[in-house]
C-alpha positions in Angstrom: 148.8 136.9 63.8 146.1 135.8 61.4 146.2 132.4 59.8 146.6 132.3 56.0 144.6 129.9 53.7 147.4 127.2 53.8 147.4 127.2 57.7 143.6 127.0 57.8 143.6 124.1 55.3 146.4 122.4 57.3 144.5 122.6 60.5 141.4 121.1 58.8 143.6 118.3 57.3 145.0 117.5 60.7 141.5 116.7 62.0 141.1 114.4 58.9 138.2 116.5 57.7 137.0 114.9 54.4 136.1 118.2 52.8 139.6 119.5 53.5 141.2 116.5 51.7 138.9 117.0 48.8 139.9 120.7 48.7 143.6 119.7 48.9 143.2 117.3 46.0 141.3 119.8 43.9 143.8 122.5 44.5 147.0 120.5 44.0 146.3 117.4 42.0 146.9 119.1 38.7 150.4 120.5 39.6 151.3 117.2 41.3 150.3 115.2 38.2 152.7 117.5 36.3 155.4 116.5 38.8 154.6 112.8 38.2 154.6 113.2 34.5 158.2 114.6 34.6 159.3 111.2 35.9 156.8 108.8 34.3 155.5 108.6 30.8 152.4 106.5 31.1 149.1 108.1 32.1 148.2 105.1 34.2 151.6 105.2 36.0 151.1 108.9 36.7 147.6 108.3 38.1 148.9 105.4 40.3 151.8 107.5 41.7 149.5 110.5 42.3 147.0 108.3 44.2 149.8 106.7 46.2 151.2 110.2 47.0 147.9 111.4 48.4 147.6 108.2 50.5 151.1 108.9 51.8 150.2 112.5 52.6 147.1 111.4 54.4 149.1 108.9 56.5 151.9 111.4 57.4 150.1 114.7 57.7 150.5 114.5 61.4 154.3 114.6 61.0 154.2 117.7 58.7 155.8 120.8 60.2 154.5 124.1 58.9 157.5 126.4 58.0 155.8 129.3 56.3 153.8 130.0 53.2 154.4 127.4 50.5 155.8 124.7 52.8 152.7 122.5 52.5 153.1 122.4 48.7 156.9 121.8 49.0 156.1 118.9 51.3 153.6 117.5 48.9 156.0 117.8 45.9 158.7 116.0 47.9 156.3 113.1 48.7 155.2 112.9 45.1 158.8 112.8 43.8 159.7 110.1 46.4 156.6 108.1 45.4 157.6 108.4 41.7 161.1 107.2 42.4 159.7 104.3 44.5 157.4 103.3 41.6 160.3 103.4 39.1 162.4 101.2 41.4 159.5 98.7 41.8 158.8 98.5 38.1 161.8 97.1 36.2 160.5 98.4 32.8 161.6 101.8 33.9 165.3 101.8 34.3 168.0 104.3 35.1 170.7 102.2 33.5 170.1 103.1 29.9 172.3 101.5 27.3 174.7 104.4 26.6 175.7 102.9 23.2 172.1 103.6 22.0 172.7 107.3 22.3 176.0 108.7 21.1 177.8 111.1 23.4 176.9 114.6 22.3 179.8 116.9 22.8 177.8 120.0 23.6 178.4 122.3 26.6 176.2 125.1 25.2 173.1 126.2 27.0 170.0 125.7 25.0 168.2 128.9 23.9 164.7 128.5 25.2 163.3 131.8 23.8 160.1 131.5 21.9 159.5 127.9 22.9 156.3 127.2 24.8 156.7 125.6 28.2 154.5 122.7 27.1 156.9 121.9 24.2 159.9 122.0 26.5 158.1 119.6 29.0 157.2 117.3 26.1 160.9 117.2 25.1 161.9 116.4 28.7 159.3 113.7 28.9 160.6 112.2 25.6 164.1 111.6 27.1 165.1 108.0 27.8 164.0 107.0 31.4 167.3 107.3 33.1 168.3 110.6 31.5 164.8 112.0 32.3 164.9 111.0 35.9 168.4 112.3 36.6 167.6 115.5 34.7 164.5 116.2 36.7 166.1 115.5 40.0 169.0 117.7 39.2 167.1 120.6 37.6 163.7 120.7 39.3 164.5 119.1 42.6 167.9 120.7 43.0 169.6 117.4 44.0 173.3 117.0 43.8 174.7 114.1 41.7 175.8 112.5 45.0 172.2 112.7 46.3 170.8 111.4 43.0 173.3 108.5 43.0 172.0 107.6 46.5 168.4 107.9 45.5 168.7 105.8 42.4 171.4 103.3 43.5 173.9 104.4 40.8 177.4 105.8 40.8 177.8 109.5 41.2 179.6 109.8 37.9 176.8 107.9 36.2 174.4 110.6 37.4 176.6 113.3 36.0 177.0 111.5 32.7 173.3 110.9 32.4 172.6 114.5 33.1 175.2 115.6 30.5 173.7 113.3 27.9 170.1 114.4 28.8 171.2 118.1 28.4 172.8 117.3 25.0 169.7 115.5 23.8 167.6 118.4 24.8 169.8 120.9 23.0 169.5 118.7 19.9 165.7 118.5 20.3 165.4 122.3 20.8 167.4 123.0 17.7 165.2 120.6 15.7 162.1 122.3 17.1 163.3 125.7 16.1 164.3 124.5 12.6 160.8 123.0 12.1 159.2 126.2 13.3 161.4 128.2 11.0 160.6 126.0 8.1 156.9 126.5 8.7 157.2 130.2 8.2 159.4 130.1 5.1 
């Protein structure tokens, strides 16, 4: 059976070939920076976490187990998310314990209508969420973590995770409605 590009790159990475690491960085740094920016708002923070993630990948590539096409990228995303969460825990300015009184409970169980909204605008809305809401939202939606898993990762109660997710979703619905109204007003 012939090796695919990912397997060939992996074999080169395991030998610590410098050109392979440069290729890996070139191929994946953009998408991994996107992963970082879902959790962190500052460009310097994103850069630091991305750099730490690649260092961690370099150190632990020997423990990576190839499980099929796409498994290398999935492994890199997992490392990047873990590094982002570690960074958040180490920097008290980023908190998952937002003051709930600052944001009223939004009684809204409707799913947002994302039609005709560019992905970049949606990601900007997600990045504008308060830290705790954004982190829980990303872990639940993008990383497919349960509220129990999120609670363990962030050191919060499971019901706090669910509450923060609900509030994040409500704020996003509100932001999406505002976005659509502003677009509609432009064309009238």
